[in-house]
GUBALO-637730 format. One line per 8 residues: number of its first residue (from 1); for each residue x, y, z of N, C-alpha, C, O, CB. Coordinates in Angstrom, 2 decimals, m for minus. Glycine has a CB too. Layout:
REM GUBALO-637730
NUM> X/Y/Z/X/Y/Z/X/Y/Z/X/Y/Z/X/Y/Z  ...
//
This chain:
REM GUBALO-637730
1> m2.41/m16.33/13.11/m1.08/m16.73/12.78/m0.95/m18.24/12.93/m1.47/m18.83/13.88/m0.07/m15.99/13.66  m0.26/m18.85/12.00/m0.02/m20.28/12.16/1.23/m20.49/13.02/1.88/m19.52/13.41/0.15/m20.98/10.78  1.55/m21.72/13.32/2.65/m22.01/14.24/4.01/m21.55/13.70/4.85/m21.09/14.47/2.70/m23.50/14.52  4.23/m21.67/12.40/5.49/m21.22/11.82/5.64/m19.72/11.97/6.70/m19.23/12.35/5.59/m21.62/10.34  4.59/m18.97/11.66/4.62/m17.52/11.81/4.81/m17.11/13.27/5.55/m16.18/13.57/3.34/m16.89/11.24  4.14/m17.82/14.15/4.24/m17.55/15.58/5.68/m17.76/16.05/6.20/m16.95/16.82/3.28/m18.44/16.37  6.30/m18.83/15.61/7.68/m19.13/15.97/8.63/m18.04/15.47/9.51/m17.59/16.22/8.10/m20.49/15.40  8.47/m17.60/14.24/9.32/m16.54/13.69/9.11/m15.23/14.43/10.06/m14.48/14.67/9.04/m16.34/12.19
9> 7.87/m14.95/14.79/7.52/m13.75/15.55/8.27/m13.73/16.88/8.88/m12.72/17.24/5.99/m13.68/15.78  8.22/m14.83/17.62/8.88/m14.93/18.93/10.39/m14.84/18.77/11.05/m14.11/19.52/8.50/m16.25/19.64  10.95/m15.56/17.80/12.40/m15.52/17.58/12.86/m14.12/17.19/13.94/m13.68/17.60/12.79/m16.53/16.49  12.07/m13.42/16.41/12.40/m12.05/16.02/12.41/m11.10/17.21/13.30/m10.25/17.32/11.43/m11.55/14.98  11.43/m11.25/18.10/11.40/m10.40/19.29/12.55/m10.72/20.23/13.12/m9.81/20.84/10.07/m10.56/20.03  12.91/m11.98/20.34/14.08/m12.37/21.16/15.35/m11.75/20.58/16.18/m11.23/21.32/14.21/m13.91/21.23  15.49/m11.82/19.26/16.67/m11.26/18.60/16.75/m9.74/18.78/17.83/m9.16/18.79/16.66/m11.61/17.11  15.58/m9.12/18.93/15.53/m7.67/19.14/15.78/m7.29/20.60/15.80/m6.11/20.94/14.18/m7.13/18.70
17> 15.99/m8.30/21.45/16.33/m8.03/22.84/15.16/m8.00/23.81/15.33/m7.57/24.95/17.03/m6.76/22.91  13.98/m8.46/23.38/12.83/m8.50/24.28/12.99/m9.62/25.28/13.53/m10.68/24.96/11.51/m8.67/23.48  12.53/m9.40/26.51/12.53/m10.44/27.53/11.34/m11.37/27.29/10.42/m11.04/26.54/12.47/m9.83/28.97  11.39/m12.53/27.94/10.27/m13.47/27.81/8.98/m12.85/28.34/7.91/m13.07/27.76/10.58/m14.77/28.57  9.06/m12.08/29.43/7.87/m11.42/29.97/7.31/m10.40/28.98/6.10/m10.33/28.78/8.20/m10.73/31.30  8.17/m9.62/28.36/7.72/m8.64/27.37/7.04/m9.33/26.19/6.01/m8.86/25.71/8.91/m7.79/26.88  7.61/m10.43/25.74/7.02/m11.19/24.63/5.65/m11.74/25.02/4.68/m11.59/24.28/7.96/m12.34/24.19  5.59/m12.37/26.19/4.32/m12.95/26.64/3.25/m11.87/26.83/2.11/m12.05/26.42/4.51/m13.72/27.95
25> 3.62/m10.76/27.44/2.66/m9.67/27.64/2.17/m9.12/26.30/0.98/m8.84/26.14/3.29/m8.53/28.47  3.08/m8.98/25.33/2.69/m8.46/24.01/1.73/m9.43/23.33/0.76/m9.01/22.70/3.93/m8.23/23.13  2.00/m10.73/23.44/1.10/m11.71/22.85/m0.27/m11.67/23.52/m1.29/m11.81/22.85/1.70/m13.12/22.95  m0.28/m11.49/24.84/m1.56/m11.34/25.55/m2.30/m10.10/25.07/m3.52/m10.12/24.90/m1.32/m11.27/27.08  m1.57/m9.01/24.85/m2.19/m7.77/24.36/m2.81/m8.00/22.97/m3.93/m7.57/22.72/m1.14/m6.63/24.29  m2.07/m8.67/22.09/m2.58/m8.93/20.74/m3.87/m9.75/20.80/m4.83/m9.45/20.10/m1.52/m9.67/19.89  m3.87/m10.78/21.63/m5.04/m11.67/21.72/m6.21/m11.05/22.47/m7.36/m11.21/22.06/m4.64/m12.95/22.39  m5.93/m10.36/23.56/m7.02/m9.88/24.43/m7.40/m8.42/24.19/m8.55/m8.03/24.41/m6.64/m10.06/25.86
33> m6.43/m7.61/23.76/m6.67/m6.18/23.61/m6.64/m5.43/24.94/m6.94/m4.24/24.98/m8.01/m5.96/22.94  m6.29/m6.12/26.03/m6.26/m5.49/27.34/m5.06/m4.55/27.43/m3.92/m4.94/27.19/m6.21/m6.55/28.46  m5.35/m3.29/27.79/m4.33/m2.25/27.82/m3.19/m2.55/28.78/m2.06/m2.09/28.57/m4.96/m0.93/28.18  m3.46/m3.30/29.85/m2.41/m3.57/30.84/m1.24/m4.34/30.23/m0.14/m4.31/30.78/m2.99/m4.36/32.01  m1.46/m5.03/29.12/m0.41/m5.81/28.47/0.25/m5.08/27.30/1.17/m5.61/26.68/m0.98/m7.11/28.00  m0.22/m3.87/26.99/0.33/m3.11/25.88/1.79/m2.74/26.17/2.09/m2.29/27.27/m0.51/m1.84/25.61  2.69/m2.92/25.20/4.09/m2.58/25.43/4.27/m1.10/25.76/3.60/m0.23/25.21/4.93/m2.95/24.20  5.20/m0.85/26.66/5.53/0.53/27.04/6.77/0.95/26.27/7.66/0.13/26.04/5.75/0.66/28.58
41> 6.84/2.22/25.86/8.05/2.66/25.16/9.27/2.54/26.08/9.20/2.82/27.27/7.89/4.13/24.67  10.37/2.11/25.48/11.61/2.02/26.24/12.35/3.34/26.10/12.30/3.98/25.05/12.50/0.83/25.75  13.04/3.74/27.14/13.84/4.96/27.11/15.11/4.66/26.32/16.00/3.96/26.82/14.17/5.47/28.55  15.19/5.17/25.11/16.34/4.89/24.26/17.31/6.06/24.20/18.34/5.98/23.52/15.87/4.55/22.86  17.01/7.13/24.89/17.89/8.29/24.91/19.07/8.04/25.84/18.88/7.56/26.96/17.12/9.56/25.33  20.30/8.37/25.39/21.45/8.22/26.31/21.34/9.21/27.46/20.86/10.33/27.30/22.77/8.43/25.56  21.82/8.77/28.64/21.74/9.63/29.81/23.08/10.26/30.11/23.20/11.02/31.08/21.25/8.86/31.01
//
């Protein structure tokens, strides 16, 4: 990804409500493939 694409990617995740930690961990997962950084499903069901 070039810098423009990277910027849009981050801004899109922020707009979707991701935290900075979630964004950074996801980027680490993409680059490294390490499972510890893979995003976890969020509980979207109403309680």
